[in-house]
N, C-alpha and C positions, 0 to 999 in steps of 0.2 A: 504493500499499499504506499503510495506515494504522497505524503501530507506535508503541509507547509510547517515550518519551524513554530512550535509552541502549541501545535494540535496534537492532540493525544487521541488513540484508539481504544475503546473500553468496551468491556461486556459487562451486562448485569442480567439477573434473573427477574423477570418481570411476570409474576404469577407461573405459569408453566412454558413461558416462552423466553428463550435465550435471546437476549436483544443486545445489539451492537449499537454503538453510538460514538460519535466524536464529541471532544470537549476542548474548549479553549477559554482561557481568562488572562486578565492582566499578569504579567510575571510576578508583580508583588502582592498579588491577590486582592488587590483593594477593589471590591465591587460594593462594599456596604452602601445601602440605600438605594441600590440599582436593581430593579427586577431582572431575572435572567431572561435570555432570548432562546427560543426553540424554532429551530429549522425544519420545515417539512419538505421533503425532496420531491422531485417529479417521478412519474410511474411508467415511463417508456421502458421498454425491455433494455436492461443493464442500468436502469434507475437504481441510485442509492444517494446516501449521504456524501459520499466521498467525491462524486462526480458533480452533483448539484452545488455544492457548496467551497469547493476547493479553493476559489477565487475570493471567498468572502469570508471565511470563518476566521482567519487569523486576524484580519483587520478588525472585524467585530470584535474579537475576542481581546483586543487591546484595550477595549472600554467597558465590556459587559462580561458576565459569565454566559457562554453559549454552550448549548446543547443541541447535536445534530443526529437524532436516531434513524436508523433504518428501520422503514416500517415493516410490518409483519409481509412476508412474502418478498422481500427485496434484500440486497446486499447480504451482509453476514448475520442478520437476524433470522430466527427459524423461518423456513419457508412454508408457512402455513397459509390457508385461504378460508374464508368464509363464503359458502354459497348462498346463504340465506341474507346476510347483510355485511358485505365486505367493507364499506364505507365505515358504518357503525362499530364493526370489528376492530378496525384500525383506529378509530377514535379512542374507543375504550381502553384499547392497549397503549395509546399516548397517553391518557389519563393515568393508568396504572403505573407507567413509566415514571410520569412526573412524581406520583404519590411515593413510589418506592426509592426516589431521591430526594424525597421532602422538599420537593420545590413547590413555592407558593404561586401568585399571579405572576404572569410572564408576558413577554411581548412574543409575537408569533408571526414569522415570515416563512411563506409557502411559494413554490414555483409550480405552475401548471395543475396536475392534480393535487399538489401539496398546496398551492395557493387556494383552490377551491375547498379543501378541508378546513384549512384555517378560518376561512369566511363563514363557512358551515357552525363550525364551533363559536364564533363571535354572535351569529345570528340565533343560536339556540341555547340559551342560558342553562336549559335543564340538562345539558350534557356535561355539566359540571366542572367546566375548567375555567379559572379565571382570566380573562384577557385584558391585558392593558391597552395593547394596540396590535393591529395587523399591517403587514405589508404582503400585499399579493401580487405576484409577479405571472401576469398571463394566465392566472386562475380565476375560476368561477365564471358566472355569466353564460350566455348562450354561445355555442359552438357548432359550426358546420359541419355536415356529414359529407365530407368531400374525399378526393385522393390522398391529400395529405395525411389525413387522419386514417385512412386506410393502409398508408406506408407503416405506420407505427403500431397499428392494431394486428395487421396480418403478417408480421414477421416470422420467418420460419428458421432462423440462425445462420442464414447464409452472410458471409462477410461484407459482400456488395449491399445486402439489404441494409445493414447497419450503417453503411455510408448514406444511403437514401433516408434513413430516419435522421441522420445527423444534418442533412441537406434540410430537412424539414424544419429542424430547430434552429439551426443557425444562418444567419445571412453571410457572414463572411467565411469564405471558403477554407481559411485556415483552421476551422472547427471541424472539418471533415477529412482534412490530410491524416496521411497513414499513420502518424504519431498519436492522434486522438482516437483514429479508428480502431487501432489494433487493441487498446485496452479495453474499449467499449464493448467490442466484438468477443473478447476473451472473456470478459465479466458475464456477458450474456449467455456464454455456454459453461458457466461453472456448473457443476453437477446439481441439478434441480432448479437452476434459476430461469431456463426458459418455460419449463412445466409450470413453475408457480404463478406465471403470469398468462401464460396460453392458456391455462384452466379457464378463465374467466369467458374464453369463447364458447364453451360448451353449451348447448342446448338442443333440443330436439330438433330434426331437418325442418326447415321452413319456419320456425318459431325465433322469436328473439332471446337472447340469453334470460334466464330466470329473473335476475335482479335488476331492475331499472331505479337507479338513485333519483331521489327527489329533490329539486331545486328549492333551497331555502329562501326564506322571505329576507332579503337584504335589509329591507325597511327597518328591522328589528335590531339591527347592529347600533349599538350605542358607544362603542369605543372608537378611538380615532382611527382612521383607515388610509392607507395609501396604496393606490393601485398603480403598478408599473406596467407599461405595454410596450410591445415592438410594432412599429407602424408596418413593418414587412410581415407580421405573423400570420403564417398560413393556417393555423389551427383556431384562430379567432375571427370573427366578423370585423370589418374595417370600423365600425362603430362600437366595438368593444369597450373600450377606455370611457366614452362619452357615457353609454348606457349605464355602466357601472357606476359613474359619478352621480348620474341622476338617481340610482335605486339606492344607493349607501349615504345616509344623513351625513352631510359634512366631508366627504371623502376628498382627499387630494389625488392628484394625477400627474404622472410623470410617463410621456412617451418619448421612446428612444427611436431616433428616425431610421437608421441603418440597422434595424435589429429585427429578428424574428421573435422567438419564442421564449429565449432565456437572456433577456436583456442583463440581467445580474452577473452573467459572464461575459457577455461581449462588450459590456462598458462597467468592467467590474469597479473600477477606481472611482468613476463618477457615482455610481450606484451605492458603493460602501458608505463614501461621505453623506449621501442623500438619506440612507437609512440611519447612519449614525445621528445626523442633526434631528431627524424626525423622531427617534426614539427618545433622544437627550430632551427634546421639547416636551414630552408626554410621559416623562418618567417622573 
């Protein structure tokens, strides 16, 4: 695992699920009075905390105590899946993860699926997680059922298919060059990794998969929210940022022009400072 300086790889037992997470904090340990940050990664094949947050966690960790878990079914966390309630299952696991580490209220940052997840947590107080603020990067809202989405969901483990996934996620071609392609492809072929995500496709012939997630009422969100979008995002409608700002009370928006689905990676330096300022303001 290739991690930035100061970022630790750890494991913890969360109920019956062995859970992997990354952790970063100031070298002097001075985070008194600052709520922790929880990072929720994206859910493409090979998705995990390491790939989603490698460009962000060390810098955020200079100011806050940061935790980036691999969600159930991803990375080095147990590769388990709930057919009846996959989203709720992951939210309950995240809540127990925080309880096991004795974490109180936190700021949540999520990308793609992770962004939608943290917005759902903020919109539904009954889920039991205390949310100080949310940063959603291309997460939540309406999403088109297009060829770009099929590129992500129909992956069958071939190396060049992974390159096509990276083309969908990133605007700059450097992010689908061989260096990044190789580690992503190898991660997607680790024992059980492909199966843990491909299992979501299962459904009788001619029927949609059994579980259809419900879209939360974003109007119920009461914490500060920053929506980050890429103007060239192939997995969201062009009106995504505007619609999210209209639906979420008081939401702030930042759109990166030459970026697709992962602006926090393509514009890491600017994104990191944006988030630090946003969280400091709402701490």
